[in-house]
N, CA and C atoms as a LAMMPS dump frame, in Angstrom:
ITEM: TIMESTEP
0
ITEM: NUMBER OF ATOMS
210
ITEM: BOX BOUNDS ff ff ff
-5.0000000000000000e+02 5.0000000000000000e+02
-5.0000000000000000e+02 5.0000000000000000e+02
-5.0000000000000000e+02 5.0000000000000000e+02
ITEM: ATOMS id mol type element x y z
1 1 1 N -22.762 -1.79 5.332
2 1 2 C -22.918 -0.995 4.145
3 1 3 C -21.662 -1.155 3.29
4 2 1 N -21.832 -1.482 2.054
5 2 2 C -20.727 -1.663 1.125
6 2 3 C -20.467 -0.352 0.396
7 3 1 N -19.242 0.094 0.485
8 3 2 C -18.854 1.309 -0.217
9 3 3 C -17.789 0.922 -1.231
10 4 1 N -18.078 1.158 -2.488
11 4 2 C -17.099 0.872 -3.523
12 4 3 C -16.282 2.119 -3.796
13 5 1 N -14.986 1.958 -3.72
14 5 2 C -14.09 3.06 -4.002
15 5 3 C -13.414 2.809 -5.332
16 6 1 N -13.049 3.865 -6.001
17 6 2 C -12.23 3.706 -7.181
18 6 3 C -10.855 3.219 -6.746
19 7 1 N -10.11 2.681 -7.675
20 7 2 C -8.789 2.138 -7.337
21 7 3 C -7.886 3.204 -6.724
22 8 1 N -7.873 4.402 -7.296
23 8 2 C -7.013 5.463 -6.766
24 8 3 C -7.381 5.804 -5.327
25 9 1 N -8.671 5.919 -5.049
26 9 2 C -9.123 6.226 -3.695
27 9 3 C -8.776 5.089 -2.738
28 10 1 N -8.914 3.865 -3.194
29 10 2 C -8.583 2.713 -2.356
30 10 3 C -7.089 2.676 -2.047
31 11 1 N -6.266 3.033 -3.021
32 11 2 C -4.82 3.056 -2.81
33 11 3 C -4.448 4.164 -1.823
34 12 1 N -5.083 5.324 -1.93
35 12 2 C -4.851 6.392 -0.956
36 12 3 C -5.234 5.932 0.446
37 13 1 N -6.336 5.211 0.538
38 13 2 C -6.775 4.675 1.826
39 13 3 C -5.733 3.705 2.387
40 14 1 N -5.145 2.887 1.537
41 14 2 C -4.101 1.95 1.969
42 14 3 C -2.934 2.722 2.574
43 15 1 N -2.475 3.761 1.888
44 15 2 C -1.35 4.557 2.391
45 15 3 C -1.697 5.207 3.73
46 16 1 N -2.903 5.746 3.833
47 16 2 C -3.337 6.37 5.086
48 16 3 C -3.421 5.343 6.205
49 17 1 N -3.932 4.176 5.894
50 17 2 C -4.054 3.115 6.889
51 17 3 C -2.676 2.681 7.393
52 18 1 N -1.724 2.543 6.488
53 18 2 C -0.369 2.173 6.902
54 18 3 C 0.226 3.242 7.812
55 19 1 N 0 4.499 7.488
56 19 2 C 0.535 5.586 8.299
57 19 3 C -0.077 5.575 9.695
58 20 1 N -1.369 5.372 9.777
59 20 2 C -2.053 5.36 11.076
60 20 3 C -1.65 4.136 11.898
61 21 1 N -1.596 2.985 11.266
62 21 2 C -1.341 1.758 12.019
63 21 3 C 0.13 1.541 12.362
64 22 1 N 1.043 2.14 11.598
65 22 2 C 2.469 1.927 11.852
66 22 3 C 3.247 3.23 11.838
67 23 1 N 2.619 4.314 12.241
68 23 2 C 3.242 5.626 12.174
69 23 3 C 4.524 5.757 12.965
70 24 1 N 4.651 5.023 14.043
71 24 2 C 5.847 5.134 14.877
72 24 3 C 7.054 4.437 14.259
73 25 1 N 6.815 3.458 13.415
74 25 2 C 7.933 2.685 12.882
75 25 3 C 8.475 3.2 11.556
76 26 1 N 7.707 4.016 10.837
77 26 2 C 8.188 4.623 9.597
78 26 3 C 7.385 5.867 9.275
79 27 1 N 7.916 6.672 8.385
80 27 2 C 7.31 7.971 8.066
81 27 3 C 6.195 7.831 7.03
82 28 1 N 5.32 8.828 6.953
83 28 2 C 4.293 8.817 5.903
84 28 3 C 4.905 8.777 4.497
85 29 1 N 6.051 9.428 4.321
86 29 2 C 6.716 9.379 3.012
87 29 3 C 7.171 7.968 2.677
88 30 1 N 7.659 7.241 3.674
89 30 2 C 8.067 5.853 3.452
90 30 3 C 6.854 4.998 3.097
91 31 1 N 5.728 5.261 3.754
92 31 2 C 4.495 4.531 3.444
93 31 3 C 4.078 4.777 1.998
94 32 1 N 4.08 6.047 1.606
95 32 2 C 3.675 6.4 0.242
96 32 3 C 4.623 5.8 -0.79
97 33 1 N 5.908 5.811 -0.498
98 33 2 C 6.89 5.232 -1.424
99 33 3 C 6.69 3.728 -1.556
100 34 1 N 6.428 3.051 -0.442
101 34 2 C 6.202 1.607 -0.481
102 34 3 C 4.937 1.28 -1.262
103 35 1 N 3.898 2.069 -1.065
104 35 2 C 2.643 1.863 -1.788
105 35 3 C 2.859 2.102 -3.285
106 36 1 N 3.564 3.164 -3.633
107 36 2 C 3.834 3.455 -5.043
108 36 3 C 4.647 2.344 -5.69
109 37 1 N 5.645 1.856 -4.977
110 37 2 C 6.471 0.772 -5.498
111 37 3 C 5.651 -0.498 -5.688
112 38 1 N 4.838 -0.814 -4.696
113 38 2 C 3.994 -2.009 -4.786
114 38 3 C 2.986 -1.89 -5.924
115 39 1 N 2.41 -0.713 -6.08
116 39 2 C 1.426 -0.511 -7.138
117 39 3 C 2.072 -0.616 -8.515
118 40 1 N 3.286 -0.118 -8.638
119 40 2 C 3.984 -0.165 -9.924
120 40 3 C 4.197 -1.603 -10.396
121 41 1 N 4.389 -2.52 -9.454
122 41 2 C 4.599 -3.917 -9.84
123 41 3 C 3.328 -4.565 -10.366
124 42 1 N 2.178 -3.929 -10.109
125 42 2 C 0.887 -4.493 -10.512
126 42 3 C 0.215 -3.709 -11.632
127 43 1 N 0.96 -2.813 -12.281
128 43 2 C 0.327 -1.927 -13.262
129 43 3 C -0.21 -2.654 -14.493
130 44 1 N 0.301 -3.828 -14.805
131 44 2 C -0.154 -4.543 -16.003
132 44 3 C -1.162 -5.65 -15.695
133 45 1 N -1.544 -5.792 -14.448
134 45 2 C -2.516 -6.82 -14.076
135 45 3 C -3.866 -6.455 -14.69
136 46 1 N -4.454 -7.36 -15.486
137 46 2 C -5.699 -7.011 -16.169
138 46 3 C -6.926 -6.936 -15.251
139 47 1 N -6.994 -7.758 -14.246
140 47 2 C -8.125 -7.753 -13.318
141 47 3 C -7.739 -6.871 -12.135
142 48 1 N -8.426 -5.756 -11.966
143 48 2 C -8.026 -4.732 -11.01
144 48 3 C -8.721 -4.847 -9.652
145 49 1 N -9.647 -5.768 -9.497
146 49 2 C -10.461 -5.849 -8.283
147 49 3 C -9.647 -5.985 -7.001
148 50 1 N -8.594 -6.77 -7.042
149 50 2 C -7.838 -7.058 -5.835
150 50 3 C -6.545 -6.251 -5.727
151 51 1 N -6.334 -5.323 -6.625
152 51 2 C -5.096 -4.546 -6.618
153 51 3 C -4.873 -3.827 -5.287
154 52 1 N -5.854 -3.143 -4.71
155 52 2 C -5.597 -2.474 -3.425
156 52 3 C -5.148 -3.434 -2.32
157 53 1 N -5.738 -4.605 -2.263
158 53 2 C -5.349 -5.596 -1.252
159 53 3 C -3.917 -6.066 -1.501
160 54 1 N -3.601 -6.352 -2.75
161 54 2 C -2.26 -6.804 -3.093
162 54 3 C -1.228 -5.708 -2.861
163 55 1 N -1.597 -4.471 -3.151
164 55 2 C -0.698 -3.347 -2.905
165 55 3 C -0.4 -3.232 -1.414
166 56 1 N -1.432 -3.359 -0.595
167 56 2 C -1.215 -3.258 0.851
168 56 3 C -0.288 -4.364 1.341
169 57 1 N -0.497 -5.578 0.887
170 57 2 C 0.367 -6.685 1.304
171 57 3 C 1.815 -6.46 0.883
172 58 1 N 2.014 -6.042 -0.369
173 58 2 C 3.379 -5.807 -0.857
174 58 3 C 4.018 -4.627 -0.135
175 59 1 N 3.26 -3.583 0.106
176 59 2 C 3.801 -2.411 0.798
177 59 3 C 4.218 -2.78 2.222
178 60 1 N 3.402 -3.56 2.905
179 60 2 C 3.774 -4.017 4.257
180 60 3 C 5.062 -4.831 4.216
181 61 1 N 5.2 -5.685 3.206
182 61 2 C 6.399 -6.496 3.055
183 61 3 C 7.616 -5.599 2.81
184 62 1 N 7.462 -4.619 1.946
185 62 2 C 8.548 -3.676 1.654
186 62 3 C 8.968 -2.942 2.93
187 63 1 N 7.995 -2.447 3.655
188 63 2 C 8.291 -1.701 4.879
189 63 3 C 8.938 -2.586 5.945
190 64 1 N 8.487 -3.817 6.068
191 64 2 C 9.086 -4.701 7.062
192 64 3 C 10.507 -5.092 6.674
193 65 1 N 10.773 -5.256 5.378
194 65 2 C 12.13 -5.562 4.937
195 65 3 C 13.077 -4.405 5.209
196 66 1 N 12.593 -3.181 5.008
197 66 2 C 13.43 -2.01 5.286
198 66 3 C 13.654 -1.841 6.779
199 67 1 N 12.656 -2.182 7.582
200 67 2 C 12.791 -2.063 9.037
201 67 3 C 13.787 -3.082 9.588
202 68 1 N 13.847 -4.24 8.922
203 68 2 C 14.765 -5.296 9.355
204 68 3 C 16.146 -5.117 8.762
205 69 1 N 16.289 -4.185 7.842
206 69 2 C 17.58 -3.946 7.224
207 69 3 C 17.928 -4.918 6.119
208 70 1 N 16.908 -5.547 5.527
209 70 2 C 17.144 -6.508 4.455
210 70 3 C 17.427 -5.795 3.169
């Protein structure tokens, strides 16, 4: 079953997913901050279909860089 979410709902889902899947390695606030930062870099992208996927990838990268001390 295909469920289409609005971009805001999809972004919230990304933050929740990061918290559930990596809760031991960083806080929910860190997840939300990484998601917000990643989303801000994509605010001018005209095609919005893949924004949630790109936000998740960038947020994971941000979180891994902070975990490694980069």
